[in-house]
C-alpha positions in Angstrom: 72.8 -208.0 -95.1 75.9 -209.7 -93.9 78.3 -210.8 -96.6 79.9 -214.1 -95.6 82.9 -213.3 -97.8 83.6 -210.0 -96.0 87.0 -210.2 -94.2 85.5 -208.5 -91.1 82.9 -211.2 -90.9 85.5 -213.9 -91.4 87.6 -212.4 -88.7 84.7 -212.3 -86.3 83.9 -215.9 -87.0 87.5 -216.9 -86.4 87.6 -215.0 -83.1 84.4 -216.8 -82.0 85.9 -220.2 -82.8 88.9 -219.6 -80.4 88.9 -221.0 -76.9 87.3 -218.7 -74.4 88.6 -220.4 -71.2 91.6 -218.7 -69.6 93.6 -220.6 -67.1 94.8 -218.4 -64.2 98.4 -218.9 -63.2 100.3 -217.3 -60.3 103.3 -216.9 -62.6 101.7 -214.3 -64.9 102.8 -211.5 -62.6 106.3 -212.8 -61.9 108.7 -210.1 -62.8 111.1 -212.5 -64.5 108.4 -213.7 -66.8 107.1 -210.2 -67.5 110.7 -209.2 -68.4 110.9 -212.2 -70.8 107.7 -211.1 -72.5 108.9 -207.6 -72.8 112.2 -208.7 -74.2 110.4 -211.0 -76.8 108.1 -208.2 -77.8 110.9 -205.7 -78.2 113.0 -208.1 -80.2 110.1 -208.5 -82.6 109.4 -204.8 -82.7 113.1 -204.1 -83.7 113.0 -206.9 -86.4 115.6 -209.0 -84.6 113.5 -212.1 -84.5 110.3 -213.4 -86.2 107.2 -213.9 -84.1 107.6 -217.7 -84.1 111.2 -217.5 -82.9 110.2 -215.0 -80.2 107.4 -217.2 -79.0 109.7 -220.3 -78.9 112.4 -218.4 -77.0 109.8 -216.9 -74.6 108.4 -220.4 -73.9 111.9 -221.9 -73.3 112.9 -219.1 -71.0 109.6 -219.1 -69.1 109.7 -222.9 -68.6 113.2 -222.5 -67.2 112.1 -219.8 -64.8 109.1 -221.9 -63.7 111.2 -225.0 -63.1 113.6 -222.9 -61.0 110.7 -221.4 -59.0 109.2 -224.8 -58.3 112.3 -226.3 -56.8 
């Protein structure tokens, strides 16, 4: 019997509620963006920034790169 209060069940239900559509973008493999992602991940791993800060900085830098690429 499945227990609705089981954290595993709650996690699975939460995962099912997330969007399942992924938008393809040609920028995902751009080396500058990959470098930004790596940098953000490493800064979090080393405790230099919180995840929210890393995400915000990644977004700012990525948007800057994309603006420059689209000129």
